[in-house]
C-alpha positions in Angstrom: 119.5 76.6 21.9 120.9 79.2 19.4 118.5 82.0 18.6 120.0 82.3 15.2 122.1 85.4 16.1 124.8 83.6 18.1 123.0 84.3 21.4 121.1 81.8 23.5 117.4 82.3 23.6 115.7 83.2 26.9 113.8 79.9 26.7 117.0 77.8 26.7 117.7 75.6 29.7 121.2 75.5 31.1 121.6 71.8 30.2 120.8 72.7 26.5 123.7 75.2 26.2 126.7 74.0 24.3 129.7 74.1 26.7 131.8 75.6 23.9 129.5 78.7 24.0 130.1 79.4 27.8 132.9 82.0 27.2 130.6 84.0 24.9 127.7 83.8 27.4 129.2 83.9 30.8 131.7 86.3 32.3 133.6 85.8 35.6 135.4 88.6 37.4 137.0 88.8 40.8 139.0 91.3 42.7 142.8 91.3 42.4 143.2 91.0 46.1 140.9 89.0 48.4 138.5 90.9 50.7 138.6 94.1 48.7 135.7 95.9 47.1 134.6 94.5 43.7 131.4 95.6 42.0 130.4 94.5 38.5 127.6 96.2 36.5 126.2 94.5 33.5 123.2 96.4 32.1 120.7 96.5 35.0 122.4 93.7 37.0 124.7 94.9 39.8 126.7 92.4 41.8 129.2 92.8 44.7 131.8 90.2 45.4 131.8 90.2 49.2 130.5 92.2 52.3 133.2 94.8 51.7 131.5 95.6 48.4 128.1 96.5 50.0 128.5 100.3 50.0 129.9 100.4 46.4 127.1 98.0 45.2 124.4 100.2 46.8 125.9 103.3 45.2 125.8 101.6 41.8 122.2 100.5 42.3 121.3 104.0 43.3 123.0 105.4 40.2 120.9 103.1 38.0 117.6 104.3 39.5 
């Protein structure tokens, strides 16, 4: 469901999103090498890729507080 500004409204269900809009809505990142630290911060969302990222993820969360 387009909110009129090219973004999907918060009330849109995943099955209502046009697949051609996925690249503009979703972002996928992974570490260059497996089992290395990878943390991604997007606004207030912080994610770590694997257990090796736990410390760096916690540091990023603490930095946002």
